[in-house]
N, C-alpha and C positions, 0 to 999 in steps of 0.2 A: 242225753241222757245220764245219768251221774247214780254209781255202784260206790256204797260202801259196807267195809265189811271188817268184822272184829280179826285181830290179827293173833294169835297164838305161836310165837316161837321156844325152841328149845333151848336153851343159854348157853350148853354142852356144844353149841354148831358152831364152827368157821364162819361169820358172816361178811359182807365185805361194805361194813357200814362204817361210820365213825366210830375211834375210838371209847370216846364219851357214852356212846348212845348203847354200845353192845355191854358197854359196862353198868348202865340204869338197867337193861332189862334183863341183868344176872339178878339184877334185883329182886325181880317179879318172882314171887312165891311158886313154888311148881312148875308146873306151866301155862299158868293164869296170862292172864290179855296183856298185854305189853302196848296196844295201840289201837288205831285203825286206819287200814289202806284204803284209799279215797280213787276210783277210777273214773272218768267223766271225758264227756267228748266237748271239745270246744274248736265252734267250726270248722266238724271232720277233723278232728286234732286230737289223738288219746293223751291226758291228760293221766300222770299217777304223783299222787301222795302217800305222805304218810304222818299219821298226828299220834304222837307221843303220849302216854293217859297224863293227866294231871298227877296224879304222885307219885312216881315215876319221875318226875321232873327236877326236884331236890340235888343238889352235889353236894355230900357233905366233905369229901376232902379233895384236895387234887395232888396228885404225887404223896406224898409222907407230911401233906398243908393243909392243917382244917381250912375248911372254906366253907362260904356259904353264897352258894349263886343257882341261879335255874339256868336247867337246861331247856334249850329250845325245842318248842313242839313239833313245830311244822317243819318235815321234810319234802324237799317236792323231788321227782325223779326224773334224770334225764337218758332219754330211750333213745338205744343207737339199736344200727341192724348189726348183723353179725358177722356181714360180708359176707365173702366164699367160704365160710366155715358151716361145720354142721357138726351143731354140737346135740347131744342127746339129754334126757334123765332119767337116771337107774333108781330103784330100789332094792335092798338085799333083805330078803326075807330070813327068819332066824336059822333057815335052813341052809342059808347061805347059800340059796338063789335068785338069780340076776333077775330084773323083772323091766320094758322096757316101758317108761310111764308118757313119753312123749318128746317133741324134738323143743328145741330153743329157736324161735325167729328174731328173738331183738333182748338189746342187754338193757336195764337197766341199774342205774346207778344215784344211789341216794345221798345225797346233799340237806346238810343244814340249812334252813333259810337266814338269810344274814339281817339280823333285828337284835335291839338292847341284848336280849340276854346271852345272844350268840357273841357279843364283842365284848362283855365283861367277862365270858368265859374264856374266850382268846385269850385277852388281857391275865389273867391271872395263868394262864398254862404258857404264857412267855414267863411272866415272872420266875414261876416254876422253873422254866429250861434254861432262863440264863445263872441259875445257882453256879457256882464253880466248880466243875468234877475232878479238876485234879489241885493235891495239893503238895506241898513241897517238903522234903527229904534230907536228912543232910547223909552224905555220900560219907564213908569212914576210908575210901581206897579209890585211886583213881577208873576212871572207867576205861578200859582198853577193847572196847567189842568197835569196831569199826561199823561205820554207816555210810551207803554212799548214798548220795541222794539222786533222786529220781525224778528226772527235767519234767514228764508227764506220764500219770499213773495211768495204767491200763482203761480203767472203767470211765476215764477223763475220755480217753482215745476213743472209747466204742462212743459216749455218750456225742460227743465232736463229729463221727461220722454217719449218728445217728439223726440229729438235726439236720446235716446238708443232705439226707436223704428225704427226709422227710419236706424239705423245703421252707419257703417262708409262712412262721406259723398266722394261724387265724386270730382269733379274737378264744382268749382262753375263758374256762366258767370262768367267778367274778371270784369265789371262795378262791379256788386257786392264786390269783393277782395277789385278791389280799393276803393271803399269806407270804407268798416275793413280799411284798411290800412291809409288811411287821418285821419278816426276818432281817432283809437290807435295814429298816429302821433302829432294829437292836447294834448295828455294829455302828450307823454312824447316824448324827441328829439333823442334817443337812443334806441334801440332795437336792439340784439341776435338774429339770425334767430329761433332758437327754441321756443322762445317767440313768434312771428310773425306767426310759426306754430300752436301755443297753439290758439289765437286769431280767426284766419282765419280759421282752420282745412281746411288747403289746401297742398297738395301734395310739399314736399320741392322743386323740379326744376321744377315746373309750379310756385310758389309763389316766385321762384329768377325769372324770364324771366319776371314778372311785376313789380320784384323791382328795374330790372335794370333799366326800364322804368323812372321811377320817383324816384330813391334812390342812392345813393352811399355808399359804402362798403368800412370802415374805416380799412386800414392794419396797421395801427402804429398809437401810440401817446396812450393819457387816454385814449378812445372808440376804444381800437384796436377789430376786429373782431364783429363791431357790422354796423348795418344798420342805416341813416339816410335821410332826403328829398334833394330831389338835391333842391338849393336857388329858385329859380323860383317857386320851393311849398310850400317853408316855411310860415308858421303864429305862432309864439308863442305870448302868453301874457307878457308883464313885460320883467321881466329878462330873459336872455336863459334859457330853462329850459334843466334839463339831467336824465339820469337815476336813 
């Protein structure tokens, strides 16, 4: 069974989708169609995906920098049960009356398909985010404000506590792993596999599968037995970074 429907969305609504996708939706005139939502059955399993309309794929700028890149069209959904929660959908009429429309039995998370367009878009976003946001300023008098360093911030303590409660992590979504890897390679050019496992908390075999798509393994030379990004994904500030 395969079902394809047009998707009309209001750009003023707060939607849980990738940022670039909501920005492209906002370009749709009025309440025009922004794409197709496909629901199919594959060996008894429901598969849901969203395809962005072709006319909404052109991205002209990233941040305040002009750009010319295509947004990914295909966006598969990750389906999850709501567990022990009870979630409902309500609507509010113009007379401020609430109406129960139904209950939620599954949660769907919209993810971009990892392809050439997505990789190019991600590289440009990394370049934009790596711009310095701090400027030097000459002080005319001595700063007397006392600052006491904190051994460990509260949000770090909370994160570590949650991580212990969750136990050993299973395979994360490929998109999440890619984001962690790109973020790590912004700081250093070379990593051995042990360090990347510590950073991503992913199984070695699964991590190597992803690294082979975006990285190069050095088998000789000064940086023997380390990984680095392929030339098309590299972006370093100033002098070449090293470990």
